[in-house]
Every structure is written in C-alpha cells, then in structure tokens.
MDTraj code that builds the backbone (N, CA, C; nanometers):
import mdtraj as md
import numpy as np

residues = "MET SER ASN MET GLY SER ASN ASP ASP LYS LEU ALA GLY LYS GLY LYS ALA VAL ALA LYS ASP GLU ASP ASP GLY ILE VAL TYR VAL LYS PHE SER ILE LYS GLY LEU ASP GLY ARG GLU LEU PHE PHE LYS VAL ASN GLN ASP LYS PHE LEU VAL ARG ALA PHE ARG LYS TYR CYS GLU GLU MET GLU LEU GLU TYR HIS THR MET HIS PHE MET LEU ASP ASP GLY GLN ARG ILE ARG GLY GLU ARG GLN THR PRO LYS MET LEU ASN ILE GLU ASN GLY ALA GLU ILE VAL ALA ALA LYS LEU GLN THR GLY GLY GLY SER SER THR LEU".split()
xyz = np.array([
    [9.2025, -3.0333, -7.2277],
    [9.2637, -3.0772, -7.1071],
    [9.3625, -2.9756, -7.0548],
    [9.3936, -2.8738, -7.1328],
    [9.4857, -2.7737, -7.0835],
    [9.4271, -2.6976, -6.9666],
    [9.2940, -2.6970, -6.9540],
    [9.2288, -2.6327, -6.8412],
    [9.2225, -2.7227, -6.7200],
    [9.2736, -2.8437, -6.7332],
    [9.2624, -2.9423, -6.6282],
    [9.3249, -2.8931, -6.4988],
    [9.2426, -2.8579, -6.4001],
    [9.2900, -2.8213, -6.2691],
    [9.3517, -2.6845, -6.2579],
    [9.3412, -2.5987, -6.3588],
    [9.4097, -2.4701, -6.3534],
    [9.3615, -2.3846, -6.2377],
    [9.2297, -2.3705, -6.2199],
    [9.1786, -2.2926, -6.1078],
    [9.2024, -2.3629, -5.9754],
    [9.1877, -2.4955, -5.9734],
    [9.2122, -2.5715, -5.8516],
    [9.3582, -2.5563, -5.8080],
    [9.4506, -2.5622, -5.9044],
    [9.5922, -2.5500, -5.8716],
    [9.6223, -2.4132, -5.8117],
    [9.5627, -2.3084, -5.8671],
    [9.5862, -2.1737, -5.8151],
    [9.5368, -2.1626, -5.6712],
    [9.4173, -2.2156, -5.6458],
    [9.3617, -2.2082, -5.5110],
    [9.4353, -2.3001, -5.4151],
    [9.4725, -2.4188, -5.4612],
    [9.5418, -2.5128, -5.3741],
    [9.6778, -2.4566, -5.3325],
    [9.7414, -2.3839, -5.4228],
    [9.8703, -2.3255, -5.3918],
    [9.8614, -2.2197, -5.2822],
    [9.7434, -2.1631, -5.2615],
    [9.7245, -2.0621, -5.1585],
    [9.6640, -2.1221, -5.0326],
    [9.6520, -2.2572, -5.0288],
    [9.6011, -2.3225, -4.9103],
    [9.4500, -2.3175, -4.8951],
    [9.3772, -2.2848, -5.0004],
    [9.2314, -2.2789, -4.9944],
    [9.1732, -2.4068, -5.0528],
    [9.0668, -2.4554, -4.9923],
    [9.0002, -2.5748, -5.0424],
    [8.8989, -2.5359, -5.1498],
    [8.8880, -2.6180, -5.2518],
    [8.7904, -2.5950, -5.3570],
    [8.6690, -2.6802, -5.3245],
    [8.5527, -2.6176, -5.3121],
    [8.4332, -2.6872, -5.2669],
    [8.3497, -2.7441, -5.3804],
    [8.3689, -2.6949, -5.5019],
    [8.2847, -2.7434, -5.6111],
    [8.3679, -2.7692, -5.7353],
    [8.3102, -2.8457, -5.8268],
    [8.3772, -2.8794, -5.9519],
    [8.3193, -2.8028, -6.0688],
    [8.2787, -2.6797, -6.0454],
    [8.2266, -2.5969, -6.1532],
    [8.3075, -2.4679, -6.1592],
    [8.3572, -2.4383, -6.2759],
    [8.4307, -2.3148, -6.3007],
    [8.3663, -2.2503, -6.4217],
    [8.3200, -2.1265, -6.4070],
    [8.2589, -2.0534, -6.5176],
    [8.1407, -2.1295, -6.5790],
    [8.0655, -2.2015, -6.4967],
    [7.9483, -2.2744, -6.5443],
    [7.9781, -2.4076, -6.6097],
    [8.1041, -2.4458, -6.6179],
    [8.1428, -2.5738, -6.6783],
    [8.1498, -2.6791, -6.5689],
    [8.0896, -2.7932, -6.5935],
    [8.0929, -2.9022, -6.4961],
    [8.2046, -2.9980, -6.5353],
    [8.2916, -3.0276, -6.4399],
    [8.4034, -3.1176, -6.4626],
    [8.3786, -3.2506, -6.3926],
    [8.4361, -3.3555, -6.4486],
    [8.4301, -3.4883, -6.3896],
    [8.5732, -3.5337, -6.3639],
    [8.5965, -3.5866, -6.2446],
    [8.7280, -3.6396, -6.2091],
    [8.7215, -3.7915, -6.2127],
    [8.8143, -3.8524, -6.2861],
    [8.8184, -3.9977, -6.2969],
    [8.9623, -4.0419, -6.3172],
    [8.9848, -4.1711, -6.3089],
    [9.1184, -4.2240, -6.3329],
    [9.1138, -4.3239, -6.4474],
    [9.2281, -4.3394, -6.5119],
    [9.2458, -4.4427, -6.6132],
    [9.3553, -4.5333, -6.5606],
    [9.3232, -4.6616, -6.5514],
    [9.4163, -4.7582, -6.4937],
    [9.4442, -4.8680, -6.5945],
    [9.5721, -4.8955, -6.6153],
    [9.6125, -5.0021, -6.7055],
    [9.6122, -5.1359, -6.6349],
    [9.6186, -5.2429, -6.7112],
    [9.6212, -5.3763, -6.6533],
    [9.7492, -5.4012, -6.5744],
    [9.8507, -5.3185, -6.5974],
    [9.9757, -5.3298, -6.5224],
    [9.9694, -5.2557, -6.3887],
    [9.8560, -5.1908, -6.3594],
    [9.8375, -5.1229, -6.2314],
    [9.8712, -4.9748, -6.2329],
    [9.9350, -4.9278, -6.3400],
    [9.9664, -4.7850, -6.3470],
    [9.8385, -4.7060, -6.3697],
    [9.8294, -4.5908, -6.3025],
    [9.7054, -4.5136, -6.3029],
    [9.7350, -4.3651, -6.3173],
    [9.6513, -4.2968, -6.3957],
    [9.6580, -4.1513, -6.4097],
    [9.5216, -4.0941, -6.3775],
    [9.5208, -3.9740, -6.3204],
    [9.3966, -3.9074, -6.2822],
    [9.3707, -3.7905, -6.3762],
    [9.2442, -3.7708, -6.4089],
    [9.2038, -3.6668, -6.5020],
    [9.0861, -3.5879, -6.4465],
    [9.0773, -3.4645, -6.4890],
    [8.9631, -3.3774, -6.4616],
    [8.9271, -3.3150, -6.5953],
    [8.8090, -3.3523, -6.6481],
    [8.7707, -3.3062, -6.7810],
    [8.6295, -3.2494, -6.7807],
    [8.6031, -3.1659, -6.8768],
    [8.4694, -3.1108, -6.8987],
    [8.3767, -3.2272, -6.9348],
    [8.2629, -3.2375, -6.8667],
    [8.1735, -3.3509, -6.8897],
    [8.1125, -3.3530, -7.0294],
    [8.1214, -3.2422, -7.1022],
    [8.0632, -3.2338, -7.2359],
    [8.1667, -3.2480, -7.3481],
    [8.2907, -3.2746, -7.3156],
    [8.3960, -3.2891, -7.4165],
    [8.4250, -3.4370, -7.4401],
    [8.4616, -3.4712, -7.5619],
    [8.4930, -3.6090, -7.5950],
    [8.6127, -3.6583, -7.5142],
    [8.6124, -3.7860, -7.4823],
    [8.7147, -3.8456, -7.3964],
    [8.8470, -3.8733, -7.4676],
    [8.8495, -3.8586, -7.5979],
    [8.9679, -3.8929, -7.6755],
    [9.0919, -3.8171, -7.6275],
    [9.0778, -3.6937, -7.5860],
    [9.1946, -3.6164, -7.5408],
    [9.2565, -3.6788, -7.4159],
    [9.1724, -3.7214, -7.3227],
    [9.2226, -3.7872, -7.2017],
    [9.2887, -3.9202, -7.2370],
    [9.2277, -3.9948, -7.3293],
    [9.2827, -4.1234, -7.3681],
    [9.4182, -4.1072, -7.4369],
    [9.4270, -4.0081, -7.5239],
    [9.5553, -3.9835, -7.5921],
    [9.6632, -3.9387, -7.4926],
    [9.6243, -3.8577, -7.3960],
    [9.7193, -3.8124, -7.2930],
    [9.7670, -3.9313, -7.2097],
    [9.6763, -4.0200, -7.1740],
    [9.7139, -4.1401, -7.1001],
    [9.8175, -4.2197, -7.1794],
    [9.7908, -4.2422, -7.3075],
    [9.8830, -4.3182, -7.3917],
    [10.0186, -4.2494, -7.4033],
    [10.0163, -4.1186, -7.4163],
    [10.1408, -4.0423, -7.4252],
    [10.2229, -4.0586, -7.2974],
    [10.1586, -4.0437, -7.1831],
    [10.2286, -4.0543, -7.0543],
    [10.2801, -4.1957, -7.0285],
    [10.2064, -4.2959, -7.0726],
    [10.2436, -4.4356, -7.0487],
    [10.3261, -4.4948, -7.1629],
    [10.3582, -4.4111, -7.2631],
    [10.4366, -4.4509, -7.3799],
    [10.3708, -4.5676, -7.4537],
    [10.2414, -4.5517, -7.4824],
    [10.1630, -4.6504, -7.5554],
    [10.1110, -4.5866, -7.6834],
    [10.0731, -4.6689, -7.7798],
    [10.0143, -4.6183, -7.9032],
    [9.8628, -4.6199, -7.8890],
    [9.8002, -4.5063, -7.9073],
    [9.6563, -4.4920, -7.8873],
    [9.5754, -4.5926, -7.9686],
    [9.6116, -4.6122, -8.0940],
    [9.5326, -4.7001, -8.1817],
    [9.5415, -4.8480, -8.1429],
    [9.6289, -4.8830, -8.0486],
    [9.6400, -5.0219, -8.0036],
    [9.5675, -5.0467, -7.8709],
    [9.4941, -4.9455, -7.8221],
    [9.4336, -4.9555, -7.6898],
    [9.2806, -4.9590, -7.6951],
    [9.2246, -5.0233, -7.5940],
    [9.0804, -5.0221, -7.5687],
    [9.0611, -4.9570, -7.4323],
    [8.9560, -4.8787, -7.4182],
    [8.9218, -4.8169, -7.2901],
    [8.7814, -4.8627, -7.2545],
    [8.7655, -4.9075, -7.1293],
    [8.6380, -4.9653, -7.0875],
    [8.5968, -4.9152, -6.9500],
    [8.4658, -4.9104, -6.9292],
    [8.4125, -4.8838, -6.7962],
    [8.4283, -5.0108, -6.7142],
    [8.4087, -5.0000, -6.5828],
    [8.4290, -5.1163, -6.4968],
    [8.3314, -5.2304, -6.5251],
    [8.2212, -5.2038, -6.5959],
    [8.1274, -5.3100, -6.6318],
    [8.1638, -5.3772, -6.7648],
    [8.2762, -5.3366, -6.8244],
    [8.3231, -5.3962, -6.9492],
    [8.2777, -5.3248, -7.0747],
    [8.1923, -5.2228, -7.0608],
    [8.1439, -5.1477, -7.1768],
    [8.2590, -5.0699, -7.2392],
    [8.2815, -5.0917, -7.3691],
    [8.3889, -5.0217, -7.4391],
    [8.3512, -4.8761, -7.4604],
    [8.4483, -4.7881, -7.4439],
    [8.4271, -4.6443, -7.4621],
    [8.4901, -4.6034, -7.5940],
    [8.4153, -4.5327, -7.6725],
    [8.4651, -4.4777, -7.7990],
    [8.4926, -4.3300, -7.7753],
    [8.6173, -4.2989, -7.7469],
    [8.6572, -4.1650, -7.7067],
    [8.6276, -4.0557, -7.8058],
    [8.6296, -4.0891, -7.9352],
    [8.6039, -3.9883, -8.0376],
    [8.4565, -3.9515, -8.0456],
    [8.3696, -4.0352, -7.9884],
    [8.2255, -4.0132, -8.0023],
    [8.1505, -4.0055, -7.8697],
    [8.2188, -4.0261, -7.7574],
    [8.1479, -4.0291, -7.6301],
    [8.2098, -3.9321, -7.5294],
    [8.1226, -3.8766, -7.4473],
    [8.1623, -3.7829, -7.3421],
    [8.1323, -3.8452, -7.2065],
    [8.1909, -3.7924, -7.0995],
    [8.1569, -3.8421, -6.9663],
    [8.0068, -3.8316, -6.9369],
    [7.9441, -3.7249, -6.9853],
    [7.8010, -3.7055, -6.9617],
    [7.7194, -3.8135, -7.0319],
    [7.7549, -3.8475, -7.1546],
    [7.6846, -3.9510, -7.2300],
    [7.6928, -4.0872, -7.1605],
    [7.8054, -4.1124, -7.0948],
    [7.8294, -4.2413, -7.0301],
    [7.7931, -4.2404, -6.8818],
    [7.7449, -4.1263, -6.8331],
    [7.7118, -4.1113, -6.6899],
    [7.8308, -4.1407, -6.5997],
    [7.9489, -4.0953, -6.6411],
    [8.0684, -4.1137, -6.5592],
    [8.0628, -4.0144, -6.4441],
    [8.0807, -4.0649, -6.3237],
    [8.0745, -3.9819, -6.2040],
    [8.2143, -3.9595, -6.1484],
    [8.2274, -3.8616, -6.0599],
    [8.3543, -3.8370, -5.9941],
    [8.4025, -3.9637, -5.9257],
    [8.5309, -3.9916, -5.9411],
    [8.5911, -4.1081, -5.8774],
    [8.5827, -4.2350, -5.9597],
    [8.5230, -4.2287, -6.0776],
    [8.5104, -4.3476, -6.1628],
    [8.6484, -4.3931, -6.2093],
    [8.6551, -4.5206, -6.2444],
    [8.7794, -4.5760, -6.2962],
    [8.7538, -4.6341, -6.4346],
    [8.8358, -4.5938, -6.5290],
    [8.8308, -4.6463, -6.6649],
    [8.9495, -4.7395, -6.6803],
    [8.9264, -4.8551, -6.7400],
    [9.0318, -4.9546, -6.7582],
    [9.0887, -4.9425, -6.8990],
    [9.2215, -4.9410, -6.9074],
    [9.2895, -4.9356, -7.0366],
    [9.3547, -5.0708, -7.0616],
    [9.3276, -5.1291, -7.1783],
    [9.3850, -5.2593, -7.2124],
    [9.4355, -5.2557, -7.3554],
    [9.5443, -5.3262, -7.3772],
    [9.6015, -5.3338, -7.5111],
    [9.5131, -5.4240, -7.5980],
    [9.4909, -5.3817, -7.7209],
    [9.4102, -5.4552, -7.8165],
    [9.4759, -5.5902, -7.8442],
    [9.3964, -5.6971, -7.8345],
    [9.4457, -5.8325, -7.8621],
    [9.3841, -5.8823, -7.9921],
    [9.4656, -5.9342, -8.0781],
    [9.4149, -5.9909, -8.2027],
    [9.4595, -6.1355, -8.2123],
    [9.3913, -6.2087, -8.2957],
    [9.4300, -6.3491, -8.3143],
    [9.3496, -6.4385, -8.2238],
    [9.4023, -6.5572, -8.1992],
    [9.3317, -6.6547, -8.1179],
    [9.2436, -6.7414, -8.2033],
    [9.1617, -6.8180, -8.1396],
    [9.0741, -6.9060, -8.2143],
    [9.1477, -7.0309, -8.2593],
    [9.0773, -7.1137, -8.3273],
    [9.1366, -7.2393, -8.3718],
    [9.1315, -7.2467, -8.5240],
    [9.2390, -7.2815, -8.5840],
    [9.2434, -7.2950, -8.7296],
    [9.2070, -7.4366, -8.7734],
    [9.1865, -7.5275, -8.6772],
    [9.1567, -7.6664, -8.7122],
    [9.0080, -7.6951, -8.7175],
    [8.9233, -7.5958, -8.6916],
    [8.7797, -7.6186, -8.6952],
    [8.7378, -7.6324, -8.8328],
])
top = md.Topology()
chain = top.add_chain()
for i, resn in enumerate(residues, 1):
    res = top.add_residue(resn, chain, resSeq=i)
    for name in ("N", "CA", "C"):
        top.add_atom(name, md.element.get_by_symbol(name[0]), res)
traj = md.Trajectory(xyz[None], top)
C-alpha cells in the first residue's frame, strides 16, 4: 500500500489528469471500506495483492483491532483478506466493502 497513489499524487500536484489505473503494467483497483458507523476510507491497491494490508490500515486509522473485525462485500460475502485479492473477488473500481465488528454470543440457553 505504500505505492498507493504515488504516481497519481505526483501528476495531480502538477494539475494533470490521470487517465488510467495502470502504472508499470500493474492494474490497481480503487474501492472504499465503510464501517457501520458511516466512517469511510478510500484505497487504491494492486488487484493481485492480498486485501489484508488494506484491512489492517483501515483498522489502524479507525483505531480498531483487526482480529475483531469482519469485512464483507455488499452482497454479504465475507472477505478473507489473508487469502483473497480484489481480482479473485472481482472487485471493481468504486466498490464498497463493509467493515463490521465481530459479534459473539446470542442464542438461547433455555433450549
């Protein structure tokens, strides 16, 4: 993620528009991660890299513990950041990933 937007930032600072999301043959995907509280962060990542780095960065910025979070696509499919890439999940530019705190417990003890 350290490469996130580096070339875009250089060009944007000079007032030039960037027409494509490929730098040095690498395809990037732009997406956002939004928490249930409405806070949102935007990311630009290599489509072939695992999503865990983006998820950890989101948790760091939002002061959350990574191991207590679930990340899901808008259809409810859980994303396993350590094993899945944007390409594997067919994540497109502008997609939104939902971040939710892991809930445990519930159910009835009287059954």
